N, C-alpha and C positions, 0 to 999 in steps of 0.2 A: 293902670292895669287893674282889672277887677279881681277881687279875692277869689272868686270861683276859678279863674284861670290859673292862679297860683296853687290852689288846692289840687288841680289836675297834675301839675308838675310835682308837687309833694307826694302824691299818690303813685306817680311813676317811679320816684326815688325809693319809696317804701310803701308798697301797697297795704292799705289798711286791712285787707283780707288776710294778710300774713300775721296780724296781731293775735295774741292769745285771747281766749274768750273772757278771761277775768279782767282784761285791760280796758282802759277808757281812752281811746285814741281818736284823732281827727280834730275837727273844729269844735272846741269846747265853749268858746265865747265869740260872738260876732255874727254879722250878716254877710253872707257870701256874695251879695250883689254890690257891696260897698267898694269904692276905689281904694287901693292900697298906696300909701305914700312912701313906705319904707318897711323893711323887714329887719327885726332884731332876733338873732338866733342865740338861744341860751340853753343851759342845762335844766334849770328849774325856774318856772315863771313866778318868782316871789315878788313881793311888793316893791323891793328895791330895783328889780328888773323892769317892772312896769314904769317906775320913775325914770329909769334910764331910757326906756322907749319913748316916753314923753319928751325928755330933754333932747333926744336925737331925732324927733319928729318921725318915729316909726309907729304905724298903727296896726302892725301885725307882729306878734311875738310867736316865733316857732320854738317850742321847747321840746326837750327830750322826755323828761318825766311829766306826766299829766298833773297839773295843779289840782284838778278835780278828779279824784280817783274813785271814791265811794260816794254814794248818794248823800245829798244834804237837803234838809227840809227848810232851813232858814239861812239867809245871808244877812247877818247883822254886824259883821266885822269883829267878832269875838275871838277869832284865831287867824293865823297867818294865811290860811287858804281863803277865808272869806274876805279878808282885807285886800288880798291881791285881786280877787274877782270883782269886788266893789270898785276898786280903783280903775281896773280895766274897762268895766262897763261905763263908768262915769266919764272916762276920757275916750270912749269909742275905739278901744284897742281890742282887736281880735286875738285870740289865743288858739294855737294849733299844737297838739301833742303827737309825738311819733312813737316813742317807747318801743314796745315789743314788735311793732311792725318793722322796725329797723334791727331789733335784736335777731329776728328770724331771717333777715335778708343775708344772702351769701356775701354781699359786699358791705354789710352793716357793722354793727358794734363789735362783733367777735373777729371779723376780718381786720378791722382797724386795730384791735388789740394784738392780733397776730403780727400784723405789719410793724407795729411799734416795737415788738420784741425781735423782729427779724426772722420769723418762722415762715417756712415755705411748704409747698405740697399740702396746702390746707384743704380740709373737708369738714362738713357739718358733723358735730358730735352727736346730736339727737335729732335725726331727720323727722320732719313733720309727717304725721300719719293722717289718713282719712281726708286727704286734700286733693286727690287725683280722681277724675272721672273719665269715663270712656264713652264716646259717641259712635254708634254704628248706624249707617244709613245705606240706602240702595237707590241707584239712579241709572239712567241710560248712559252707555259708553260715551256718547258725544257730549254729555253734560258733566262727566266726571272731573275733567281738568279744571273747569271753571268753578265747580262746587268745592273741590279740594282747596284750591287757592283762596277762595273766600273764607273757608274755615281756618286756613293758616293765618290769613290776615286778621282774623278775629281772635287769634291767640292759641289756637289748637295746634297740636303736633310738635310741642316742644318737650324734648326729653334730654335732661342733662345739658351737655354742650352741643346738642343738635337741635335743629328746627325743621319744619316742614316734614315731620315724620308721619307716615300713615301706612296702613296695610290695605291692599286692594286685591280682591278676588272676583272672578267671573262666575256667574250662575244664571239660573233661569227664574224669573219672577212671573207670577200669574195673578190675574185679577179679572173681574167682570163688573162693569159699572151699572148703576141703576138709572132710573129716568132722570135723576137730578145731576148725574155725573157729566163731566167734560174731559174725557181721557186724552192724554197726550198721544198715546198710540192706540189704535183701534177705535171702536165706536160703542155706544151704549148697548148693553145687553150682549155684547160680544165677549166670549172667553178669550183672553189674550195670554199667550206664552211669549215672553220677550227676554232677550239677553240683557242682563243688568250687571252693574259693577257694585260690589259691596265695599264700602269705604269705612275704615275704622281709624279713629284718631283719639288720643288722650288730651285732656285739658285740665287746668286748675279750676277747682269747683266754683270759684267766684266769677268765672268767665262764662258760666252756663247761659245766662240770658243773652249775652253777646253772640255766643256760638249759635244758639237757636235762631236768633234773628238773621244771621248770615245763612244758615241752613234753609230757612223758609224763603228768603229773598232770592237765592241763587239756584234752588232746586226747580226742575222743570215740571214735576208732577203736581197735579191738583191736590192730592192727598199725599203728604210726605210720610213715608214709613221710616221710623227711627227708633233707636233704643239708647238709653243712657244708664250706665252702670257706675256704681261707686266701687273704686278699687281699694284694696288694702295695701298696695305698694307704698313704700316710703318715698317721700319727695327728697331726693338727694341734695337739692339746692336750696331748700327752705328748712329752717329748724334752729334750735337753740344750741349755743356753744360751738366750738370749733376745735379741731386738732391739727397741729402742724409739726414741722420738724426743723431742727437746726441743721445747717449744712455740715457742721462739725460738732461733735458732742462736747458738752461743757460740764463742769462740776456743779453740784447743787449750790455751793457758795457763789459761784460765778453767775448762776441763774438768778439768785436772789439779788445780787448786786446789780446785775443788768436791769432787772425788773424795777428795782427801787430807783435807779437813775433815769431810765427811759420814761417811766410813768410818774415820776416825781412823787413817790410815795413818802408819806410822813413816817411810815414804819410798816413792816411786814410781819404778820403773825404766821408761823408755819409749824408743821408737824415735825416729828423727830427726823433728823437726816438719815437717809438710808445707806449712804456711802456709794450709791450707784451713779454712773454718769447719766447726764440728761441729753437725750436726743429728741424724743417725742414729747410734746407738751400739749395738754388740753387746756382750753381757756373758756370761761363763761363770764361775760360782763354782768355786773350786778350780783344779786343774791343767787348763789349757785350751789348751795349745799346738797340739793336734791340730785345733783348730777355726779356725785363722787363715784358711785358705782359704775356709771357710764364711762367716766374717765379711766377707771381701773380696767373695765372690760375692753376698752379701746387699746390697751397696751401702753398708755401714757406713762412716762417716767415722772411727770409732775403735772399738777392740776392747779391753775391759777384762777381764782375767783374772789368773792367777797362775802362778808356776813356769815362766816362760819361760827358755830357755837362751840362751847368747850368740848362736849362729848363727841362732836363730829370730827375733831382732829384724830380721835382714836380710830376712825374708820379708814384711815390710811393703811393700817395693818402692815406697815413696812413695805407695802407694795409700790408706793409712789410717794412723792413729796407733795403735801398740801400747802398752798400759800394763799393767805387771805391778805390782799393788797389794799383793801378799802373799796367801798361801793363807788364813790365818786371817781377814785383813781382808775378803776377798771373801765370806766366809761369816759375818761377825761377828754379824749380827742374826738368824741362823737360830734359835738357841735361844730368843730372845724370842718369835718367831712360835709355836714349839711350846708355850711356856708359855701364851700368850694363847689358843691353840686349846684346850688342855686345860682351862683355867679356864672357858671358855665351855661345854664339854661336861660337865665334872664340877664341880658346885658343892659347897660345904661340905666341901672336901677339901684337904689340904695339897699344893699344887703350887708348888715353889720354884725360882727361877732361881739357878743356881750362881754363887757369887761368885769362884770360882777362875778365874784367867786361865791357860788351858792353851796359849797360843801359844808354841811352842818357839823362835820367832825373836825375837831382841831387836835393838834399834837403838841405835847409839852416837851 
């Protein structure tokens, strides 16, 4: 199986367009035209993981965190990043990173975290902005159904839990062609007034090229009239963090014990107990200090994340319980999700969960 075929499947699982601008996701090392002999899925593509891939005859490592995050000018093996990259290149091993592409997915890191805690009725904590666009076009009534369906097939018209969404209205279009025209209705130099259907659909911005290709291919007019707008609407199914609820409220001590057990935490740092019962919980896998106010505004009774600094615990202001469970721990089961997804999409192919524990934080 070619690497580029697997890249398509990985992008279906966690579209790279969902990733944050600061991130470095996708194929970091490797030639996408190479054949893949096996896939090793890990949390961090360290040198020990590359060794594991070699021993298990896997020439593709799919990692959560990108081993190459910021730019480097030399690869001499002087640090853990360069050693891993050198060994991967020397042994023809490709590396693919997912990171915030899966952080922002509605079934990704934070949904996995919610499921691990038993939270239901989940929704995105910080919906992504500036990600939705709108296409408006005009066509003949007899072309409207074909054109709409082509736009839907290209990914347009998806809103929340609904798809094939559009708004259609009737109107009168006018035009007159010049000597180089070839009008679908009327003839050159003839002023035409014709009934048309106005079609409006929204789409995720990274699909624009695909949407326009479908528009031009299935539209009957020689010159296609269309408009594209950037919308300020939030995307309710893409974004960072998640908030969910317990079916029955529990105490703060019970929440901390449940979290420690289910996520196998070495320890949990938390703010002062509020004495309130816990029903609604906000989560954000990885470093989530920037979302404390979002968690408070959402009405959460507790906020579970990682990498909180000393003064940030004060920001709880007795409005909710802050719990720092550890960066690795908050993303612990992400690689399991990736393995399960790939095994469902690719059968009769070696997809292996790494046995290496790459958590750099140890507990005494």
